[in-house]
Every structure is written in C-alpha cells, then in structure tokens.
Residue, then its C-alpha position, 0 to 999 in steps of 0.5 A: m729786850s722785847q718791844r711789846h705794846c702790851g705792858v705785860g708778858q705774853l702768856r704761852p701755852s705750856q707743853h705740860a698737861e696741867p701747867s703752873t706759871q711763875v712770873g719773875p723779872h727778866q732784869t734788876v735795877t739798883h734802887a732802895e736801900p736794903g731793909t727799907r719798907w719801900g721798893h726793896i725787891k730781891p733779885s729774882p730766884w727763878g734762874q736758879i731753878r730754871l733747869s728744874e722747870p720741866a720736872l716741876g711742871v712749871e713754865a717760867l715767864y720772864t717779864d722785862f721788868y718788875g713793874q710788869s709782873g704786878q700788872l700781869f696779875h692785875e690784867v688776869e684778875r680783871t679778865l676773870r672779873h669781866g668774864d671776857a677771856d675769849g674776847m681778850l684774844d682779839l688784839i683790838h678788844t677795847r678792854r685789853y691793856g694796850a687799847r685802854l692805854v691808847d684810849w687814855w692817850s687820845e683823850w689826854s693828849v687832846a686836853s693837854l697839847s691843845s695849848p702851851e698854857c696847859q703845860k705851863a699850868d702844870h709847871e706852876l702846879l708842881a712849883r706850888e706843890l713842891a712848896s707844900i711838900r717842902e714844908g711837910v717834910g721839914a726841908p730847909l729853904s737852903e736845900s734845892l729841890k725839884l718836883e717833876a712829872w713824867v708821862r707815857w708818851h704816844p703809847e700807840a707808837m712808842r714805848e717811852l716816858a716823857l718829862w711833861a712838867s717840872s717845878v723848875g721848868s719854864w719851857v712850853d714846847p712839848w716837843a722839846m721835852r726829855r724822852d726815853s725808852i722804858s727800859v731798866e737801862s735808862p739813865f733817867r731815874a723816873v724811867q727806872a722807877f717806872c720799871v720797878g713799879a713801886p716807890v724807890f729811893l735813887e741816887g744821882a749818877e756820878g757827877a750829876r747835879w741832882r744827888s738824891y731822888l724819891a720817885t713813885p709811879v702813878w696809876a689811873d684807877s678805873d672800872v675797866g682796869d688800872l694803868p701805870l701812866g707816869v712817874v712823879t719824882i722829887a730830887s735834892l742837890l744834897d746827898p742822901d746822908q745830908g739832905s731831906i730825900s733819904p731813907r732815914r726820913l721815911e716817916r716825914l716822906d710818907y707825906a711827900l708820897v701822898r702829895m706826889r701821887a695826888v699831883g700825878r693823878q691830877i696831871l694825868d687825868p684827861k677830864r680835869g681842868r688846869l686848876n690853880g691848886l691841887s684838888e683836895s679830893v684827889v689827895k683824899v682818894t690817894t690817901d684812902g687808896 
C-alpha cells in the first residue's frame, strides 16, 4: 500500500490520445449490512475489465481505499473552480490537499495541545453529548455506550489517526493515545470507517468487549476545499441484534449521526474555544448540510 502524503491517488498521463479515467478502490472493507442506506458499497468491478482498458481508451486509477475516490473528485472540482490547475503541479501550492491538511494541523495542534485541560474538556464534552444521544435514540441506561473522537495526527509526517477523546476517557496525556496507520487492514473501527469515507455499521472483533459500532468520518468545510479530518464513533457492549447500535434502528440513529458529526466538527475546529456544551450553531450547520 502506498504512503502518499496526499490523500488521493496521483493522476498519470495516459498513453491514449484522448484518455478517459475511471477511479475505483484498490481494496475493500467489510462494513454495513447489505441493503442499508448508509455506507453499503459494492466490491469494485474495475478488475473485471482491466484487460479491456487499452481497447476502451481508459486508464484505471486505483485509490488505496473508497474514501479517497470521492476526495479525488472533490479536489478536481475545486481546482477547476479556482482555475489554478497549473499551480497545483507545485508540491508546495497552498491549496493542495496536503498543504491544507498541514495548515489545519498547525493551527489545531497549537490550540489543542497547549494544555492537558484541552483534552480533558473534550472527554467531558463527549460524555455530555453521549447522554443526549442516548436519550435521543432511546437506549436504556443498562446498555453501556461510549462516544469517541479520532483525529488526523501529525499529517506533515505521518499517515495516522489518533484517539483524541472518549466519553469513558480520563487520560490527559496526548502521547498515551491509541494511534494507527490509515489502512483498510487496521483493526480499529474508526480507521476502517475513515477509509470507507461514509457512515458505517461495524461489529466488534471476535472476543472484543465492544460488540457494535456506528462510525462517521468528519470533514472540515471551507472555501479552499473540504478535508476529512477525523472520525466519531459510538459503540455498545451489546451485539447489533440486542442493542441500540443496529441497522434495524436507522430512523432513531439519524439523530445520533447529526450529533456525532456536530461534536466532531466542534472538536476539530481549531478556532473554537473549549465550550461547556455542544454549539447549537454547529448542530444546525450539520443538519442543514
């Protein structure tokens, strides 16, 4: 698996006179139950026609995972809108994906790593938000749940997600957090959801304590281009057929997704203060978007 800083595949010139490009994921990941309206993505068909590509005048580009395919098209659209295609060939162009990601990290890390109180405040924010989600989805108090936020970590040097805050967390040392490379082979459900690039249901690993997950990537939206910056997950100790985190409860879990995206955006916003509660303006933006 390649380790490009840029989160999308690199375009290569085709040998054909007037090439077309198809983008498909390089690998797949087991995620949502078939037929659900969240995150069900069929295996890539591109391998089936690869032998025919020269005859079709098509060069297939294989991204490392599904989420990169959508981001690639966003980057192309953004470049066309800004009219800076020639400038984007410069690796240090300020509007390139990697440069925007590093700019975000530079600002966010200064705001969030300046004091242990910042991380502690986000633990507490998730704990309060979990109580709201529990009530909204009708989960009983007897069902143990946890809400967690994972963030891109040192993207200028690494391709990783880190567990930044948890509703059941009490640590205040950022360097003691779980971290893992962004790969479909990761054992962490948050990393798997980041690779899928869409909300997904996931079951816990065999023998794991947490049995069912709902996870959603979180994007930062801006005029210079959207960025996938992290993942928010909610997990239950109960299996999907017994607990609240289940494809059978889609209507109620819509509420959970809105709140999860909102709290994720708030935590990942380098300009916000550590508030006592979730900003309702962030919730409104998430709902409207």
